[in-house]
N, C-alpha and C positions, 0 to 999 in steps of 0.2 A: 914297646916299639920294635923290639927284636923279633917277636913272634909275628907281628904284622909285616915286617920286612921279609921274613922267611916265607910267609904264606904268599905274598906278592911275587917273590922270586919263583916259588913253585908254580904259580899260575902262569907267569911269563915263560918259564921253561916248558910247561905243557903246551902252550900255544906254539912255541917254536918247534918242539920235537914232533908233536902230533901233526901240526900244520905242515912241517917239512916232509914228513912221511906221506901225508895225504897228497901234497903236491907231486911227489915222485909217483905215487900210485896213479894219480890223474894223468901224468905225463906218459907213463908206460901202459897202464891197463886201459885207460880211456883214450889213448892215442892223441894226447894234447900237445906232445912235442917236447923238445929239448929245453925250451925256456922254462916250462913248468918243472922239469927235472932239475935244472940248474938252480932255480929258486928254492926248491926243496932241499938241495944239498947245502945251500947257504943257511937255510933255517935250521937244519940239523947241526951244522957247525956252530951257529950262534947259541944253540941250546947248550952245547958243551961249555961255553964260556959263562953263560948265566948260572949254571950249576956251581961254578967255582965261587960265586958271590955270596953263597949262603953264609950266615954268621957262624954256624958250627964248622969246625975245622976237620971233621972226620968224614973222609970220602965214603966209607962203607955205610955210615949212618945216613948221609945225605942221599945216596943212590938207592938205598933200601927204602927209605921213606918216599922218595920220589916215585918209586914203583907204584905205590898206592895212588898217588896223584895221577899218574899216567893211566891207570885202569879207569878211574872215574872220569878223567878228562877225555879219554878215548870214546867213552859212551856218550858224553855230552857233545863232542865233536861230530860223532856219527849222527846224532839227532839233528844238530844244526845244519850240517853240510850235506848229508846223504839221506835224510828222511828215516833213519833207523829208529825203531821204537823198542827200547829195552823192555824186557819182561820183568816181573817181580824178582826173579832170581838174579838178573843182571844188576838191578838196583840194590838188592840185598848185598851182593858181593862187593859192589863198589862202596857201599856204606861201611862194610867191614874193613875194606882196605883203608878208607879214610880214618877209621878209628885206629888202625895200625899206624898210620902216619902220625896221628896225634900222640900216641904212646911213644913211638920211636923218637920223635923230634922234640916234644914239648913236656914230657914227664919230668918232674924234678929229679935232678941228679945229685 
């Protein structure tokens, strides 16, 4: 159950951080306004709290592993929200990052 909880928290953190950054991007770069920017700031702040809920108590490990989730999640977000089509190198890099997440977080200690 701990691994499932951790994976779910990583997914929620990715939605909040990537979504928050995307909302700010839309507010500034696409001129959608301060409401979008404000919602993005709230999302980014919420991400910080979700990261603290990980079962592992080591800040460095959590943030290092989350970096891999962020890489893969950003490509998925770009596909879903902006029509981005990753090439094979994007996909390969994201998969390597996710292997790194698994090693960092879930290898037996």
